[in-house]
C-alpha positions in Angstrom: 85.5 110.1 94.6 85.2 106.7 96.1 86.6 105.0 93.0 89.7 107.3 93.0 90.2 106.6 96.7 90.0 102.8 96.3 92.1 102.9 93.1 95.0 104.7 94.9 94.6 102.7 98.1 95.0 99.4 96.1 97.9 101.1 94.2 99.7 101.8 97.5 99.1 98.4 98.9 100.2 96.7 95.6 103.3 98.9 95.3 104.7 98.0 98.7 104.0 94.3 98.0 105.4 94.4 94.4 108.3 92.1 94.1 109.7 94.5 91.5 109.9 97.1 94.2 111.5 94.7 96.7 113.8 97.3 98.3 110.9 98.5 100.5 110.1 94.9 101.5 113.8 94.3 102.2 113.8 97.3 104.5 110.8 95.8 106.4 112.6 92.5 106.6 115.7 94.2 108.1 113.4 96.2 110.4 111.7 93.0 111.7 114.9 90.8 112.0 115.4 91.5 115.7 111.8 90.8 116.7 109.7 87.8 117.5 105.9 87.4 117.4 105.7 88.5 121.0 106.9 92.0 119.9 104.2 92.5 117.3 102.8 95.7 118.8 106.3 97.3 118.8 106.9 96.2 115.3 103.6 97.7 114.1 104.5 100.9 115.9 108.0 100.9 114.3 106.4 100.3 110.8 103.9 103.1 111.6 106.9 105.4 112.5 108.3 104.5 109.1 104.9 105.3 107.5 104.8 108.7 109.2 108.2 109.5 107.9 107.5 108.5 104.3 104.1 110.2 104.4 105.7 113.5 105.1 108.0 113.3 102.1 105.5 111.6 99.8 102.9 114.3 100.5 105.6 117.0 100.2 106.8 115.7 96.9 103.3 114.9 95.6 102.3 118.6 96.3 105.6 119.7 94.7 106.8 121.3 98.0 109.9 119.0 98.3 112.2 118.2 95.4 115.2 115.9 95.7 117.3 114.2 93.0 115.9 110.7 92.4 119.3 109.3 91.6 120.5 110.2 95.1 117.3 108.7 96.7 117.9 105.5 94.8 121.3 105.3 96.4 120.1 106.3 99.9 117.3 103.6 100.0 119.7 100.6 100.0 122.0 102.6 102.4 119.1 102.7 105.0 118.7 98.9 104.7 122.4 98.3 105.1 122.6 100.5 108.2 119.5 98.7 109.7 121.1 95.3 109.0 124.4 96.4 110.6 122.5 97.7 113.6 120.7 94.4 114.0 124.0 92.4 113.9 125.5 94.7 116.5 122.4 94.7 118.7 121.2 91.1 118.5 117.6 90.0 118.8 115.2 91.4 121.4 114.3 89.1 124.2 110.8 88.5 125.4 109.6 91.5 127.4 112.4 93.7 126.2 111.4 96.9 124.5 113.0 99.4 122.1 114.1 102.8 123.0 112.4 105.9 121.7 115.3 106.7 119.3 114.5 103.5 117.3 111.2 104.9 116.3 112.8 108.2 115.3 115.3 106.3 113.3 112.5 104.4 111.5 110.7 107.6 110.8 113.9 109.2 109.5 114.6 106.4 107.1 110.9 106.6 106.1 111.6 110.2 104.9 114.0 108.8 102.4 111.8 105.9 101.3 108.9 108.4 100.9 110.8 110.2 98.2 111.2 106.8 96.4 107.4 106.2 96.7 106.8 109.7 95.3 108.5 108.9 92.1 106.2 105.9 91.6 103.1 107.9 92.6 103.9 110.7 90.1 104.1 108.2 87.3 100.7 106.7 88.4 98.8 110.0 88.6 95.9 110.1 86.2 95.6 113.1 83.9 92.6 115.3 84.7 92.5 114.2 88.4 94.9 116.9 89.8 92.0 118.4 91.8 91.8 115.1 93.8 95.5 115.0 94.6 95.0 115.1 98.3 92.6 112.1 98.2 95.1 110.2 96.0 98.0 110.9 98.4 95.9 109.9 101.4 94.6 106.7 99.8 98.1 105.8 98.5 99.6 106.3 102.0 96.9 104.2 103.7 97.4 101.5 101.0 101.1 101.4 101.8 100.5 101.2 105.5 98.0 98.3 105.0 100.5 96.5 102.8 103.3 97.1 105.3 101.2 95.6 108.2 100.5 92.5 106.1 104.2 92.1 105.2 105.3 92.6 108.8 102.9 90.1 110.1 104.0 87.5 107.5 107.7 88.1 108.4 106.9 87.7 112.1 104.8 84.5 111.4 107.7 83.0 109.4 110.2 84.0 112.2 107.9 82.3 114.8 107.8 79.2 112.7 111.6 79.1 112.1 112.5 79.9 115.7 109.7 78.3 117.8 108.8 75.3 115.6 112.1 74.4 113.9 114.3 75.5 116.9 116.7 77.8 115.1 118.3 80.2 117.6 117.0 83.8 117.5 120.5 85.1 117.2 121.2 83.0 114.1 117.8 83.9 112.5 118.5 87.6 113.2 121.9 87.2 111.7 120.6 85.4 108.6 117.9 88.0 107.9 120.2 90.9 108.5 123.0 89.5 106.3 120.5 88.7 103.6 119.2 92.3 103.7 122.8 93.7 103.7 123.9 91.5 100.9 121.0 92.3 98.6 121.2 96.0 99.4 125.0 96.1 98.6 124.1 94.6 95.2 121.4 97.3 94.7 123.8 100.0 95.8 126.4 98.7 93.3 123.8 98.9 90.5 122.8 102.5 91.5 126.2 104.1 91.9 127.3 105.7 88.7 130.9 104.8 87.6 
């Protein structure tokens, strides 16, 4: 049982950090763009809201309760990143001591529902034959692995932001704009690739 748990925990952690599945990392980048290191607790809570959202659909899809066309999900994932980037550009960076409103956490959780369907596709392909009886353990471990990977990515993004803003003196507004525009640009390219013509 322990080996199955650790296998799927590492699988979840590695999947979120896989450069080949960079759309989820790109979402985290867009999610973190308005923050500085002083907001790390809020960012972790925001990422956890995202995790709660994707856990619901990942577990639902893993248990075959929820079914959604993967081609639609593959289009919706870059749309969530584009919307987050646009929101960042309109809102601007958070100032020290400023906090997010509750609806931001609901938004992160809502976008997490979409990303969870994307994770479920990967998890289905990774399920080992003959281990169906341990599906709940696999789902739990995979989710914990994704959350651990997300926390590491978020902390790295915040550390780089701190370095660029506090040590190199780039304005928070420019840094937020640069990250948001990067996320939007790459997501538009992803969207272009996914939309069937």
